[in-house]
C-alpha positions as CSV (number, residue, x, y, z in Angstrom):
1,M,167.6,16.9,32.3
2,L,168.2,14.5,29.5
3,T,172.1,13.3,28.9
4,P,172.8,12.2,25.4
5,V,174.3,8.9,24.7
6,T,177.0,9.5,22.3
7,D,179.0,7.4,19.9
8,A,181.7,8.3,17.6
9,D,179.8,9.0,14.7
10,G,177.1,11.2,16.9
11,A,179.8,12.8,19.2
12,P,180.2,16.0,17.1
13,F,176.8,16.9,16.7
14,W,176.6,17.0,20.4
15,E,179.7,19.1,20.7
16,Y,178.4,21.6,18.4
17,A,175.1,21.6,20.6
18,A,176.9,22.5,23.3
19,R,178.5,25.6,21.7
20,G,175.0,26.5,20.3
21,E,175.2,25.2,16.7
22,L,173.0,23.2,15.1
23,R,175.0,21.1,12.6
24,V,174.2,18.0,10.7
25,Q,176.5,15.4,9.1
26,A,176.5,15.2,5.1
27,C,178.5,13.4,2.8
28,G,181.9,14.6,1.7
29,D,181.6,13.6,-1.4
30,C,177.9,14.1,-2.6
31,G,177.0,16.6,-0.2
32,E,173.9,14.7,0.9
33,P,172.9,15.7,4.7
34,R,172.2,12.6,6.8
35,F,170.7,12.0,10.3
36,P,171.0,10.2,12.3
37,P,175.1,10.0,11.9
38,R,176.5,7.6,10.5
39,P,179.9,6.1,9.0
40,C,178.6,5.6,5.3
41,C,176.4,7.7,3.0
42,P,173.0,5.7,2.1
43,H,173.3,7.7,-1.4
44,C,176.5,7.1,-2.8
45,Q,178.1,4.8,-0.1
46,S,181.3,7.1,0.9
47,F,183.0,7.1,3.7
48,A,183.9,10.5,3.7
49,S,181.7,13.1,5.8
50,K,181.4,16.7,6.9
51,W,179.5,18.7,9.4
52,R,177.4,21.4,7.7
53,A,175.5,24.1,9.8
54,V,172.0,24.5,9.5
55,S,169.7,27.5,10.0
56,G,168.0,25.7,13.1
57,R,164.4,26.9,11.5
58,G,162.1,24.4,10.5
59,R,158.4,23.0,10.9
60,I,156.7,20.9,13.1
61,W,156.2,17.5,11.1
62,S,154.8,15.5,14.1
63,Y,153.9,15.6,17.6
64,V,152.7,14.0,20.7
65,V,151.5,15.1,24.1
66,P,152.4,11.9,26.6
67,H,150.3,12.0,29.9
68,P,151.0,9.9,33.0
69,P,151.9,7.2,33.5
70,L,155.2,7.9,32.3
71,L,159.0,7.2,33.7
72,P,158.9,8.4,37.0
73,A,161.5,11.1,36.5
74,Y,159.3,12.7,33.9
75,A,155.7,12.1,35.2
76,E,155.9,15.5,37.3
77,Q,156.2,17.4,34.0
78,A,153.5,15.7,32.1
79,P,151.8,16.5,30.1
80,Y,154.6,18.0,27.7
81,N,155.3,17.7,24.1
82,V,157.6,15.7,22.1
83,V,158.1,17.1,18.3
84,V,159.7,15.8,15.3
85,V,160.9,18.9,13.3
86,E,161.5,18.8,9.6
87,L,164.6,21.3,9.0
88,E,163.9,24.2,6.5
89,D,167.3,24.2,4.6
90,A,167.4,19.8,4.9
91,P,164.1,18.9,4.4
92,R,164.8,15.2,4.5
93,I,166.5,15.8,8.2
94,R,164.0,15.4,11.0
95,L,165.0,16.1,14.6
96,V,162.9,15.0,17.7
97,G,162.7,17.4,20.8
98,N,160.2,19.5,22.7
99,V,158.8,23.0,21.9
100,V,159.4,25.5,25.1
101,G,158.7,29.0,25.6
102,R,161.9,30.0,25.8
103,A,165.6,28.4,26.2
104,G,166.1,26.5,29.3
105,D,162.3,26.4,30.2
106,P,160.8,23.3,31.6
107,L,159.2,20.6,29.3
108,D,155.9,21.6,30.4
109,S,156.3,25.4,30.0
110,L,154.4,25.6,26.7
111,D,150.4,24.8,26.1
112,P,150.1,21.6,24.4
113,G,147.4,23.1,22.5
114,R,149.5,25.8,20.5
115,L,151.0,23.2,18.7
116,R,150.2,22.6,15.2
117,I,151.3,20.4,12.3
118,G,153.3,22.7,10.1
119,A,153.8,25.3,12.7
120,R,157.0,27.3,12.3
121,V,160.0,26.4,15.0
122,R,163.6,27.7,15.4
123,V,166.2,25.9,17.6
124,V,167.4,27.4,21.1
125,F,169.9,25.5,23.3
126,A,169.9,24.7,26.9
127,G,172.8,23.0,28.6
128,G,174.0,21.9,25.3
129,L,170.6,20.4,24.3
130,P,168.7,21.8,21.2
131,Q,165.2,22.8,21.8
132,W,162.4,24.4,19.9
133,V,160.4,27.6,20.0
134,L,157.6,28.6,18.2
135,S,158.5,31.2,15.4
């Protein structure tokens, strides 16, 4: 399983995920959501920020299905999907992840033929990592 690399700006994202919550950073002044987390708002240049809960619903914006040869740690799970999900309630935010059959399933648990651009997904959590399931 992947282990997130955290920094001071992104650490709250992973802390919320470990509790089963999907939150994105938003500007504390203009309210614009932003991802990846960063210290300064790209819209108003404010350094104020807050973490806003989002529904965890979205649509597949893009995806790829890697086949071997891959990094050795992932070769046995190939082929698996890597998706970019556009969040329903924050459409400028796109998160990278995997669509699985259900929370905690292996990366190769979903037939890649079931994936489509625009397919609706919802977030689930396994071991503090967000994953996606078709909805």
